[in-house]
A tleap script that builds the chain and sets N, CA, C and O, in Angstrom:
source leaprc.protein.ff14SB
mol = sequence {
  NMET SER THR ASN LEU GLN GLN PHE ILE LYS
  PHE ILE LEU VAL SER TRP LEU ASN THR ALA
  VAL ASP PHE GLY SER TYR ALA LEU LEU THR
  ARG GLY PHE LEU PHE TRP SER ASN HIE LEU
  GLU TRP ALA ASN ALA LEU ALA LEU LEU ILE
  THR THR ILE HIE SER TYR LEU TRP ASN SER
  TYR TRP VAL PHE PRO GLY ALA THR HIE HIE
  ASN ALA LYS SER VAL THR LYS PHE LEU VAL
  VAL SER GLY SER GLY LEU ILE LEU THR THR
  GLY LEU PHE ALA LEU CYS ILE TRP LEU GLY
  ALA ASN GLU TRP TRP SER LYS VAL ALA LEU
  MET PHE VAL LEU PHE ALA TRP ASN PHE VAL
  GLY ASN LYS LEU TRP VAL TYR ASN ASP CLYS
}
set mol.1.N position { 0.838 -1.154 -0.008 }
set mol.1.CA position { -0.007 0.025 0.001 }
set mol.1.C position { 0.916 1.237 -0.026 }
set mol.1.O position { 1.925 1.280 0.678 }
set mol.2.N position { 0.561 2.212 -0.842 }
set mol.2.CA position { 1.365 3.445 -0.913 }
set mol.2.C position { 1.311 4.255 0.360 }
set mol.2.O position { 0.352 4.164 1.127 }
set mol.3.N position { 2.350 5.053 0.586 }
set mol.3.CA position { 2.374 5.978 1.720 }
set mol.3.C position { 1.193 6.909 1.737 }
set mol.3.O position { 0.545 7.114 2.763 }
set mol.4.N position { 0.926 7.472 0.566 }
set mol.4.CA position { -0.262 8.413 0.500 }
set mol.4.C position { -1.527 7.748 0.907 }
set mol.4.O position { -2.314 8.335 1.649 }
set mol.5.N position { -1.774 6.488 0.433 }
set mol.5.CA position { -3.012 5.797 0.816 }
set mol.5.C position { -3.029 5.498 2.266 }
set mol.5.O position { -4.070 5.641 2.907 }
set mol.6.N position { -1.894 5.075 2.837 }
set mol.6.CA position { -1.810 4.810 4.282 }
set mol.6.C position { -2.090 6.053 5.107 }
set mol.6.O position { -2.764 5.970 6.134 }
set mol.7.N position { -1.589 7.198 4.680 }
set mol.7.CA position { -1.813 8.434 5.357 }
set mol.7.C position { -3.256 8.826 5.274 }
set mol.7.O position { -3.836 9.306 6.248 }
set mol.8.N position { -3.846 8.624 4.110 }
set mol.8.CA position { -5.255 9.011 3.905 }
set mol.8.C position { -6.161 8.148 4.800 }
set mol.8.O position { -7.096 8.673 5.405 }
set mol.9.N position { -5.901 6.838 4.893 }
set mol.9.CA position { -6.670 5.956 5.762 }
set mol.9.C position { -6.550 6.347 7.211 }
set mol.9.O position { -7.536 6.427 7.943 }
set mol.10.N position { -5.302 6.591 7.612 }
set mol.10.CA position { -5.052 7.021 8.989 }
set mol.10.C position { -5.771 8.333 9.302 }
set mol.10.O position { -6.364 8.505 10.367 }
set mol.11.N position { -5.696 9.254 8.333 }
set mol.11.CA position { -6.381 10.555 8.446 }
set mol.11.C position { -7.892 10.429 8.603 }
set mol.11.O position { -8.525 11.142 9.382 }
set mol.12.N position { -8.451 9.485 7.826 }
set mol.12.CA position { -9.904 9.188 8.000 }
set mol.12.C position { -10.226 8.668 9.412 }
set mol.12.O position { -11.196 9.087 10.043 }
set mol.13.N position { -9.390 7.757 9.874 }
set mol.13.CA position { -9.601 7.188 11.293 }
set mol.13.C position { -9.478 8.286 12.317 }
set mol.13.O position { -10.293 8.351 13.237 }
set mol.14.N position { -8.486 9.157 12.193 }
set mol.14.CA position { -8.320 10.234 13.111 }
set mol.14.C position { -9.483 11.218 12.986 }
set mol.14.O position { -9.935 11.786 13.980 }
set mol.15.N position { -9.966 11.414 11.753 }
set mol.15.CA position { -11.118 12.269 11.581 }
set mol.15.C position { -12.372 11.832 12.268 }
set mol.15.O position { -13.159 12.636 12.767 }
set mol.16.N position { -12.544 10.485 12.281 }
set mol.16.CA position { -13.679 9.953 13.009 }
set mol.16.C position { -13.530 10.172 14.510 }
set mol.16.O position { -14.507 10.476 15.195 }
set mol.17.N position { -12.311 10.018 15.023 }
set mol.17.CA position { -12.077 10.306 16.421 }
set mol.17.C position { -12.306 11.792 16.704 }
set mol.17.O position { -12.907 12.175 17.708 }
set mol.18.N position { -11.810 12.600 15.792 }
set mol.18.CA position { -12.008 14.062 15.952 }
set mol.18.C position { -13.491 14.411 15.939 }
set mol.18.O position { -13.937 15.280 16.688 }
set mol.19.N position { -14.237 13.745 15.102 }
set mol.19.CA position { -15.719 13.988 15.049 }
set mol.19.C position { -16.371 13.638 16.411 }
set mol.19.O position { -17.243 14.346 16.914 }
set mol.20.N position { -15.902 12.516 16.969 }
set mol.20.CA position { -16.472 12.137 18.285 }
set mol.20.C position { -16.116 13.186 19.381 }
set mol.20.O position { -16.921 13.530 20.246 }
set mol.21.N position { -14.869 13.659 19.278 }
set mol.21.CA position { -14.460 14.681 20.297 }
set mol.21.C position { -15.264 15.997 20.039 }
set mol.21.O position { -15.756 16.613 20.985 }
set mol.22.N position { -15.390 16.411 18.775 }
set mol.22.CA position { -16.130 17.589 18.463 }
set mol.22.C position { -17.589 17.541 18.886 }
set mol.22.O position { -18.079 18.434 19.577 }
set mol.23.N position { -18.295 16.457 18.451 }
set mol.23.CA position { -19.697 16.333 18.756 }
set mol.23.C position { -19.926 16.119 20.256 }
set mol.23.O position { -20.900 16.627 20.811 }
set mol.24.N position { -19.038 15.372 20.911 }
set mol.24.CA position { -19.133 15.138 22.350 }
set mol.24.C position { -18.889 16.423 23.140 }
set mol.24.O position { -19.614 16.712 24.091 }
set mol.25.N position { -17.916 17.159 22.769 }
set mol.25.CA position { -17.657 18.477 23.443 }
set mol.25.C position { -18.788 19.424 23.240 }
set mol.25.O position { -19.215 20.109 24.170 }
set mol.26.N position { -19.294 19.473 22.001 }
set mol.26.CA position { -20.407 20.373 21.677 }
set mol.26.C position { -21.647 19.990 22.498 }
set mol.26.O position { -22.312 20.834 23.098 }
set mol.27.N position { -21.923 18.705 22.498 }
set mol.27.CA position { -23.127 18.196 23.271 }
set mol.27.C position { -22.940 18.498 24.767 }
set mol.27.O position { -23.887 18.944 25.414 }
set mol.28.N position { -21.766 18.271 25.320 }
set mol.28.CA position { -21.578 18.560 26.743 }
set mol.28.C position { -21.750 20.032 27.044 }
set mol.28.O position { -22.398 20.400 28.024 }
set mol.29.N position { -21.150 20.906 26.176 }
set mol.29.CA position { -21.315 22.330 26.362 }
set mol.29.C position { -22.742 22.804 26.281 }
set mol.29.O position { -23.251 23.472 27.180 }
set mol.30.N position { -23.396 22.433 25.153 }
set mol.30.CA position { -24.732 22.979 24.888 }
set mol.30.C position { -25.894 22.302 25.656 }
set mol.30.O position { -26.983 22.864 25.780 }
set mol.31.N position { -25.631 21.083 26.167 }
set mol.31.CA position { -26.669 20.426 26.895 }
set mol.31.C position { -26.405 20.445 28.410 }
set mol.31.O position { -27.298 20.195 29.219 }
set mol.32.N position { -25.165 20.746 28.757 }
set mol.32.CA position { -24.785 20.722 30.154 }
set mol.32.C position { -24.682 22.074 30.826 }
set mol.32.O position { -24.639 22.161 32.053 }
set mol.33.N position { -24.641 23.178 29.991 }
set mol.33.CA position { -24.456 24.513 30.543 }
set mol.33.C position { -25.394 25.478 29.826 }
set mol.33.O position { -25.443 25.571 28.599 }
set mol.34.N position { -26.141 26.195 30.682 }
set mol.34.CA position { -27.131 27.129 30.101 }
set mol.34.C position { -26.477 28.187 29.243 }
set mol.34.O position { -27.009 28.540 28.190 }
set mol.35.N position { -25.317 28.711 29.674 }
set mol.35.CA position { -24.687 29.752 28.886 }
set mol.35.C position { -24.413 29.297 27.480 }
set mol.35.O position { -24.741 30.013 26.533 }
set mol.36.N position { -23.832 28.146 27.306 }
set mol.36.CA position { -23.469 27.623 25.968 }
set mol.36.C position { -24.701 27.273 25.149 }
set mol.36.O position { -24.700 27.406 23.926 }
set mol.37.N position { -25.766 26.819 25.839 }
set mol.37.CA position { -26.986 26.464 25.070 }
set mol.37.C position { -27.625 27.734 24.467 }
set mol.37.O position { -28.431 27.629 23.543 }
set mol.38.N position { -27.293 28.872 24.952 }
set mol.38.CA position { -27.759 30.132 24.354 }
set mol.38.C position { -26.748 30.756 23.407 }
set mol.38.O position { -27.028 31.790 22.801 }
set mol.39.N position { -25.581 30.149 23.270 }
set mol.39.CA position { -24.544 30.678 22.432 }
set mol.39.C position { -23.975 29.485 21.562 }
set mol.39.O position { -22.827 29.068 21.714 }
set mol.40.N position { -24.799 29.007 20.706 }
set mol.40.CA position { -24.378 27.793 19.940 }
set mol.40.C position { -23.157 27.988 19.081 }
set mol.40.O position { -22.321 27.090 18.980 }
set mol.41.N position { -23.033 29.161 18.448 }
set mol.41.CA position { -21.867 29.412 17.596 }
set mol.41.C position { -20.593 29.402 18.363 }
set mol.41.O position { -19.583 28.883 17.888 }
set mol.42.N position { -20.615 29.995 19.606 }
set mol.42.CA position { -19.370 30.010 20.432 }
set mol.42.C position { -19.066 28.623 21.001 }
set mol.42.O position { -17.905 28.251 21.172 }
set mol.43.N position { -20.139 27.858 21.296 }
set mol.43.CA position { -19.930 26.522 21.759 }
set mol.43.C position { -19.343 25.684 20.638 }
set mol.43.O position { -18.480 24.846 20.900 }
set mol.44.N position { -19.773 25.874 19.416 }
set mol.44.CA position { -19.202 25.184 18.304 }
set mol.44.C position { -17.723 25.491 18.108 }
set mol.44.O position { -16.910 24.599 17.868 }
set mol.45.N position { -17.394 26.784 18.217 }
set mol.45.CA position { -15.982 27.213 18.093 }
set mol.45.C position { -15.115 26.614 19.162 }
set mol.45.O position { -13.995 26.198 18.864 }
set mol.46.N position { -15.588 26.545 20.438 }
set mol.46.CA position { -14.830 26.000 21.520 }
set mol.46.C position { -14.675 24.482 21.293 }
set mol.46.O position { -13.585 23.946 21.493 }
set mol.47.N position { -15.694 23.818 20.898 }
set mol.47.CA position { -15.617 22.379 20.586 }
set mol.47.C position { -14.574 22.114 19.519 }
set mol.47.O position { -13.781 21.178 19.615 }
set mol.48.N position { -14.594 22.967 18.491 }
set mol.48.CA position { -13.594 22.786 17.410 }
set mol.48.C position { -12.185 23.075 17.917 }
set mol.48.O position { -11.243 22.429 17.456 }
set mol.49.N position { -11.998 23.993 18.823 }
set mol.49.CA position { -10.718 24.255 19.366 }
set mol.49.C position { -10.171 23.085 20.121 }
set mol.49.O position { -9.004 22.721 19.976 }
set mol.50.N position { -11.044 22.478 20.952 }
set mol.50.CA position { -10.684 21.235 21.678 }
set mol.50.C position { -10.278 20.163 20.681 }
set mol.50.O position { -9.268 19.485 20.871 }
set mol.51.N position { -11.029 20.014 19.659 }
set mol.51.CA position { -10.781 19.026 18.575 }
set mol.51.C position { -9.484 19.290 17.850 }
set mol.51.O position { -8.804 18.356 17.426 }
set mol.52.N position { -9.139 20.536 17.707 }
set mol.52.CA position { -7.861 20.923 17.043 }
set mol.52.C position { -6.661 20.422 17.806 }
set mol.52.O position { -5.693 19.939 17.219 }
set mol.53.N position { -6.730 20.540 19.137 }
set mol.53.CA position { -5.604 20.026 19.932 }
set mol.53.C position { -5.513 18.492 19.774 }
set mol.53.O position { -4.433 17.939 19.564 }
set mol.54.N position { -6.660 17.835 19.879 }
set mol.54.CA position { -6.665 16.406 19.667 }
set mol.54.C position { -6.137 15.977 18.299 }
set mol.54.O position { -5.364 15.027 18.180 }
set mol.55.N position { -6.574 16.697 17.282 }
set mol.55.CA position { -6.140 16.444 15.918 }
set mol.55.C position { -4.633 16.632 15.752 }
set mol.55.O position { -3.963 15.801 15.139 }
set mol.56.N position { -4.104 17.728 16.300 }
set mol.56.CA position { -2.643 17.958 16.212 }
set mol.56.C position { -1.862 16.802 16.741 }
set mol.56.O position { -0.931 16.333 16.086 }
set mol.57.N position { -2.204 16.330 17.894 }
set mol.57.CA position { -1.475 15.236 18.526 }
set mol.57.C position { -1.505 13.942 17.692 }
set mol.57.O position { -0.484 13.289 17.479 }
set mol.58.N position { -2.691 13.610 17.240 }
set mol.58.CA position { -2.814 12.367 16.410 }
set mol.58.C position { -2.135 12.504 15.052 }
set mol.58.O position { -1.454 11.587 14.593 }
set mol.59.N position { -2.324 13.642 14.423 }
set mol.59.CA position { -1.760 13.851 13.078 }
set mol.59.C position { -0.215 13.929 13.175 }
set mol.59.O position { 0.469 13.372 12.317 }
set mol.60.N position { 0.325 14.579 14.158 }
set mol.60.CA position { 1.726 14.695 14.249 }
set mol.60.C position { 2.464 13.420 14.635 }
set mol.60.O position { 3.568 13.161 14.154 }
set mol.61.N position { 1.861 12.644 15.484 }
set mol.61.CA position { 2.539 11.462 15.981 }
set mol.61.C position { 2.178 10.190 15.265 }
set mol.61.O position { 2.914 9.208 15.364 }
set mol.62.N position { 1.047 10.166 14.528 }
set mol.62.CA position { 0.653 8.922 13.913 }
set mol.62.C position { 0.406 9.021 12.435 }
set mol.62.O position { 0.931 8.201 11.683 }
set mol.63.N position { -0.390 10.012 11.961 }
set mol.63.CA position { -0.703 10.131 10.549 }
set mol.63.C position { 0.471 10.540 9.723 }
set mol.63.O position { 0.825 9.879 8.747 }
set mol.64.N position { 1.091 11.660 10.121 }
set mol.64.CA position { 2.229 12.230 9.435 }
set mol.64.C position { 3.487 12.295 10.381 }
set mol.64.O position { 3.987 13.381 10.674 }
set mol.65.N position { 3.975 11.122 10.839 }
set mol.65.CA position { 5.050 11.169 11.806 }
set mol.65.C position { 6.391 11.667 11.236 }
set mol.65.O position { 6.688 11.528 10.050 }
set mol.66.N position { 7.144 12.224 12.105 }
set mol.66.CA position { 8.476 12.706 11.669 }
set mol.66.C position { 8.959 13.801 12.649 }
set mol.66.O position { 8.221 14.704 13.042 }
set mol.67.N position { 10.189 13.662 12.995 }
set mol.67.CA position { 10.821 14.582 14.016 }
set mol.67.C position { 10.759 16.056 13.503 }
set mol.67.O position { 10.680 16.978 14.313 }
set mol.68.N position { 10.792 16.267 12.216 }
set mol.68.CA position { 10.854 17.613 11.697 }
set mol.68.C position { 9.539 18.351 11.901 }
set mol.68.O position { 9.500 19.566 11.711 }
set mol.69.N position { 8.448 17.665 12.284 }
set mol.69.CA position { 7.171 18.267 12.434 }
set mol.69.C position { 6.886 18.821 13.832 }
set mol.69.O position { 5.827 19.396 14.084 }
set mol.70.N position { 7.819 18.643 14.701 }
set mol.70.CA position { 7.594 19.083 16.113 }
set mol.70.C position { 8.461 20.290 16.411 }
set mol.70.O position { 9.367 20.281 17.245 }
set mol.71.N position { 8.109 21.343 15.655 }
set mol.71.CA position { 8.850 22.596 15.870 }
set mol.71.C position { 7.916 23.797 15.706 }
set mol.71.O position { 6.765 23.630 15.303 }
set mol.72.N position { 8.370 24.936 15.997 }
set mol.72.CA position { 7.459 26.105 15.949 }
set mol.72.C position { 6.904 26.391 14.553 }
set mol.72.O position { 5.756 26.811 14.404 }
set mol.73.N position { 7.694 26.170 13.582 }
set mol.73.CA position { 7.246 26.435 12.205 }
set mol.73.C position { 6.067 25.447 11.803 }
set mol.73.O position { 5.083 25.882 11.206 }
set mol.74.N position { 6.186 24.179 12.127 }
set mol.74.CA position { 5.138 23.246 11.846 }
set mol.74.C position { 3.907 23.488 12.649 }
set mol.74.O position { 2.796 23.374 12.132 }
set mol.75.N position { 4.079 23.834 13.961 }
set mol.75.CA position { 2.937 24.106 14.796 }
set mol.75.C position { 2.200 25.314 14.284 }
set mol.75.O position { 0.970 25.322 14.236 }
set mol.76.N position { 2.949 26.353 13.895 }
set mol.76.CA position { 2.364 27.570 13.349 }
set mol.76.C position { 1.554 27.241 12.075 }
set mol.76.O position { 0.427 27.710 11.921 }
set mol.77.N position { 2.133 26.434 11.165 }
set mol.77.CA position { 1.382 26.043 9.983 }
set mol.77.C position { 0.124 25.299 10.308 }
set mol.77.O position { -0.929 25.548 9.720 }
set mol.78.N position { 0.229 24.388 11.241 }
set mol.78.CA position { -0.967 23.588 11.671 }
set mol.78.C position { -1.991 24.542 12.244 }
set mol.78.O position { -3.174 24.400 11.935 }
set mol.79.N position { -1.606 25.499 13.056 }
set mol.79.CA position { -2.604 26.422 13.632 }
set mol.79.C position { -3.204 27.309 12.541 }
set mol.79.O position { -4.381 27.662 12.623 }
set mol.80.N position { -2.447 27.666 11.555 }
set mol.80.CA position { -3.020 28.478 10.450 }
set mol.80.C position { -4.105 27.618 9.682 }
set mol.80.O position { -5.215 28.091 9.438 }
set mol.81.N position { -3.765 26.418 9.336 }
set mol.81.CA position { -4.707 25.579 8.618 }
set mol.81.C position { -5.960 25.302 9.501 }
set mol.81.O position { -7.096 25.419 9.042 }
set mol.82.N position { -5.721 24.947 10.724 }
set mol.82.CA position { -6.825 24.589 11.646 }
set mol.82.C position { -7.612 25.841 12.028 }
set mol.82.O position { -8.838 25.805 12.127 }
set mol.83.N position { -6.904 26.940 12.240 }
set mol.83.CA position { -7.609 28.182 12.634 }
set mol.83.C position { -8.455 28.726 11.488 }
set mol.83.O position { -9.568 29.211 11.688 }
set mol.84.N position { -7.904 28.634 10.293 }
set mol.84.CA position { -8.725 29.102 9.167 }
set mol.84.C position { -9.913 28.177 8.905 }
set mol.84.O position { -10.983 28.655 8.528 }
set mol.85.N position { -9.756 26.896 9.092 }
set mol.85.CA position { -10.824 25.954 8.976 }
set mol.85.C position { -11.890 26.209 10.077 }
set mol.85.O position { -13.093 26.123 9.829 }
set mol.86.N position { -11.404 26.525 11.300 }
set mol.86.CA position { -12.337 26.875 12.383 }
set mol.86.C position { -13.108 28.131 12.056 }
set mol.86.O position { -14.318 28.180 12.281 }
set mol.87.N position { -12.476 29.108 11.552 }
set mol.87.CA position { -13.173 30.371 11.163 }
set mol.87.C position { -14.186 30.114 10.077 }
set mol.87.O position { -15.318 30.593 10.132 }
set mol.88.N position { -13.756 29.337 9.072 }
set mol.88.CA position { -14.632 29.049 7.948 }
set mol.88.C position { -15.870 28.263 8.421 }
set mol.88.O position { -16.995 28.632 8.082 }
set mol.89.N position { -15.680 27.217 9.175 }
set mol.89.CA position { -16.829 26.384 9.570 }
set mol.89.C position { -17.670 27.065 10.624 }
set mol.89.O position { -18.880 26.844 10.680 }
set mol.90.N position { -17.067 27.881 11.456 }
set mol.90.CA position { -17.880 28.607 12.510 }
set mol.90.C position { -18.734 29.600 11.789 }
set mol.90.O position { -19.906 29.765 12.130 }
set mol.91.N position { -18.182 30.281 10.786 }
set mol.91.CA position { -19.005 31.236 10.012 }
set mol.91.C position { -20.115 30.587 9.306 }
set mol.91.O position { -21.245 31.075 9.313 }
set mol.92.N position { -19.812 29.462 8.676 }
set mol.92.CA position { -20.861 28.695 7.972 }
set mol.92.C position { -21.905 28.158 8.933 }
set mol.92.O position { -23.101 28.152 8.643 }
set mol.93.N position { -21.428 27.707 10.081 }
set mol.93.CA position { -22.362 27.189 11.144 }
set mol.93.C position { -23.300 28.308 11.589 }
set mol.93.O position { -24.508 28.101 11.703 }
set mol.94.N position { -22.732 29.515 11.844 }
set mol.94.CA position { -23.600 30.620 12.237 }
set mol.94.C position { -24.646 30.981 11.149 }
set mol.94.O position { -25.788 31.330 11.447 }
set mol.95.N position { -24.205 30.880 9.891 }
set mol.95.CA position { -25.135 31.120 8.795 }
set mol.95.C position { -26.232 30.101 8.751 }
set mol.95.O position { -27.397 30.433 8.531 }
set mol.96.N position { -25.854 28.830 8.965 }
set mol.96.CA position { -26.854 27.781 8.999 }
set mol.96.C position { -27.920 27.989 10.105 }
set mol.96.O position { -29.122 27.841 9.883 }
set mol.97.N position { -27.407 28.343 11.312 }
set mol.97.CA position { -28.300 28.607 12.420 }
set mol.97.C position { -29.185 29.744 12.138 }
set mol.97.O position { -30.382 29.659 12.411 }
set mol.98.N position { -28.664 30.850 11.587 }
set mol.98.CA position { -29.338 32.071 11.231 }
set mol.98.C position { -30.465 31.721 10.218 }
set mol.98.O position { -31.567 32.264 10.292 }
set mol.99.N position { -30.168 30.836 9.310 }
set mol.99.CA position { -31.147 30.435 8.287 }
set mol.99.C position { -32.185 29.432 8.822 }
set mol.99.O position { -33.110 29.048 8.107 }
set mol.100.N position { -32.020 29.017 10.076 }
set mol.100.CA position { -32.974 28.117 10.701 }
set mol.100.C position { -32.665 26.649 10.606 }
set mol.100.O position { -33.501 25.818 10.960 }
set mol.101.N position { -31.462 26.300 10.126 }
set mol.101.CA position { -31.111 24.913 9.971 }
set mol.101.C position { -30.916 24.260 11.325 }
set mol.101.O position { -30.588 24.931 12.303 }
set mol.102.N position { -31.118 22.945 11.385 }
set mol.102.CA position { -30.866 22.184 12.562 }
set mol.102.C position { -29.379 22.212 12.922 }
set mol.102.O position { -28.517 22.009 12.067 }
set mol.103.N position { -29.103 22.460 14.172 }
set mol.103.CA position { -27.672 22.589 14.568 }
set mol.103.C position { -26.908 21.290 14.287 }
set mol.103.O position { -25.775 21.350 13.810 }
set mol.104.N position { -27.472 20.157 14.559 }
set mol.104.CA position { -26.740 18.873 14.373 }
set mol.104.C position { -26.495 18.548 12.922 }
set mol.104.O position { -25.405 18.116 12.549 }
set mol.105.N position { -27.513 18.756 12.094 }
set mol.105.CA position { -27.332 18.529 10.633 }
set mol.105.C position { -26.340 19.490 10.056 }
set mol.105.O position { -25.621 19.165 9.111 }
set mol.106.N position { -26.294 20.681 10.622 }
set mol.106.CA position { -25.358 21.707 10.137 }
set mol.106.C position { -23.936 21.239 10.472 }
set mol.106.O position { -23.033 21.379 9.647 }
set mol.107.N position { -23.731 20.688 11.669 }
set mol.107.CA position { -22.413 20.188 12.076 }
set mol.107.C position { -22.007 19.015 11.198 }
set mol.107.O position { -20.847 18.908 10.801 }
set mol.108.N position { -22.965 18.123 10.890 }
set mol.108.CA position { -22.645 16.980 10.046 }
set mol.108.C position { -22.167 17.422 8.663 }
set mol.108.O position { -21.144 16.944 8.173 }
set mol.109.N position { -22.904 18.326 8.042 }
set mol.109.CA position { -22.583 18.834 6.759 }
set mol.109.C position { -21.200 19.564 6.740 }
set mol.109.O position { -20.392 19.380 5.830 }
set mol.110.N position { -20.980 20.378 7.763 }
set mol.110.CA position { -19.737 21.086 7.830 }
set mol.110.C position { -18.527 20.213 8.222 }
set mol.110.O position { -17.373 20.602 8.040 }
set mol.111.N position { -18.822 19.057 8.749 }
set mol.111.CA position { -17.748 18.130 9.029 }
set mol.111.C position { -17.013 17.726 7.762 }
set mol.111.O position { -15.793 17.569 7.778 }
set mol.112.N position { -17.739 17.557 6.669 }
set mol.112.CA position { -17.107 17.174 5.390 }
set mol.112.C position { -16.288 18.321 4.828 }
set mol.112.O position { -15.218 18.109 4.257 }
set mol.113.N position { -16.793 19.541 4.991 }
set mol.113.CA position { -16.029 20.741 4.566 }
set mol.113.C position { -14.709 20.795 5.304 }
set mol.113.O position { -13.655 20.961 4.689 }
set mol.114.N position { -14.759 20.655 6.630 }
set mol.114.CA position { -13.568 20.713 7.451 }
set mol.114.C position { -12.607 19.599 7.191 }
set mol.114.O position { -11.395 19.811 7.212 }
set mol.115.N position { -13.119 18.394 6.940 }
set mol.115.CA position { -12.257 17.259 6.593 }
set mol.115.C position { -11.454 17.578 5.363 }
set mol.115.O position { -10.231 17.442 5.378 }
set mol.116.N position { -12.102 17.999 4.295 }
set mol.116.CA position { -11.378 18.281 3.044 }
set mol.116.C position { -10.365 19.401 3.267 }
set mol.116.O position { -9.210 19.302 2.852 }
set mol.117.N position { -10.801 20.432 3.907 }
set mol.117.CA position { -9.909 21.626 4.200 }
set mol.117.C position { -8.682 21.150 4.938 }
set mol.117.O position { -7.556 21.434 4.530 }
set mol.118.N position { -8.885 20.444 5.996 }
set mol.118.CA position { -7.737 20.006 6.869 }
set mol.118.C position { -6.847 18.972 6.176 }
set mol.118.O position { -5.629 19.030 6.343 }
set mol.119.N position { -7.384 18.057 5.426 }
set mol.119.CA position { -6.543 17.083 4.764 }
set mol.119.C position { -5.640 17.738 3.755 }
set mol.119.O position { -4.432 17.498 3.750 }
set mol.120.N position { -6.204 18.559 2.903 }
set mol.120.CA position { -5.435 19.238 1.866 }
set mol.120.C position { -4.371 20.145 2.485 }
set mol.120.O position { -3.203 20.108 2.099 }
set mol.121.N position { -4.794 20.950 3.440 }
set mol.121.CA position { -3.836 21.868 4.099 }
set mol.121.C position { -2.712 21.150 4.848 }
set mol.121.O position { -1.555 21.565 4.780 }
set mol.122.N position { -3.051 20.072 5.561 }
set mol.122.CA position { -2.075 19.295 6.312 }
set mol.122.C position { -1.087 18.559 5.345 }
set mol.122.O position { 0.135 18.604 5.487 }
set mol.123.N position { -1.718 17.890 4.370 }
set mol.123.CA position { -0.883 17.094 3.482 }
set mol.123.C position { 0.020 17.942 2.597 }
set mol.123.O position { 1.200 17.629 2.442 }
set mol.124.N position { -0.516 19.009 2.013 }
set mol.124.CA position { 0.270 19.770 1.073 }
set mol.124.C position { 1.149 20.864 1.712 }
set mol.124.O position { 2.100 21.326 1.081 }
set mol.125.N position { 0.848 21.276 2.935 }
set mol.125.CA position { 1.576 22.415 3.486 }
set mol.125.C position { 2.215 22.081 4.828 }
set mol.125.O position { 3.423 22.250 4.991 }
set mol.126.N position { 1.433 21.613 5.785 }
set mol.126.CA position { 1.946 21.467 7.165 }
set mol.126.C position { 2.961 20.333 7.229 }
set mol.126.O position { 4.072 20.513 7.727 }
set mol.127.N position { 2.568 19.149 6.716 }
set mol.127.CA position { 3.420 17.998 6.830 }
set mol.127.C position { 4.129 17.609 5.525 }
set mol.127.O position { 4.484 16.447 5.325 }
set mol.128.N position { 4.326 18.568 4.664 }
set mol.128.CA position { 5.037 18.314 3.409 }
set mol.128.C position { 6.506 18.535 3.631 }
set mol.128.O position { 6.930 19.652 3.928 }
set mol.129.N position { 7.272 17.513 3.496 }
set mol.129.CA position { 8.738 17.616 3.751 }
set mol.129.C position { 9.509 18.202 2.586 }
set mol.129.O position { 10.726 18.366 2.669 }
set mol.130.N position { 8.826 18.516 1.509 }
set mol.130.CA position { 9.540 19.013 0.328 }
set mol.130.C position { 9.808 20.519 0.413 }
set mol.130.O position { 10.400 21.093 -0.502 }
savepdb mol mol.pdb
quit
């Protein structure tokens, strides 16, 4: 199996774990705390921030392993990709809520947007050794 295919399969597995962390964090915040239940967009952003930390650890140590990835430059690149994905999906999530869409279906749809964004950004920029 090619390295690219192995990385892609691992990235899919980590993405499923990330989805569980994201949805679990969001559910805990919005169903467990009155403040967050009245601020869905901010709860979504916080859940994505928690997921970003989880994602960085798994991607750095398992999906795209390599000693050169554990430095300030790589962390900064990862934060740029993840932060821009967070801003993009939080903005789209807020738009979905404003349009009256169901919060959970909105998160499901945006999960695919974030997956594509993060895989391309991580593969081509963050963890690219070239």
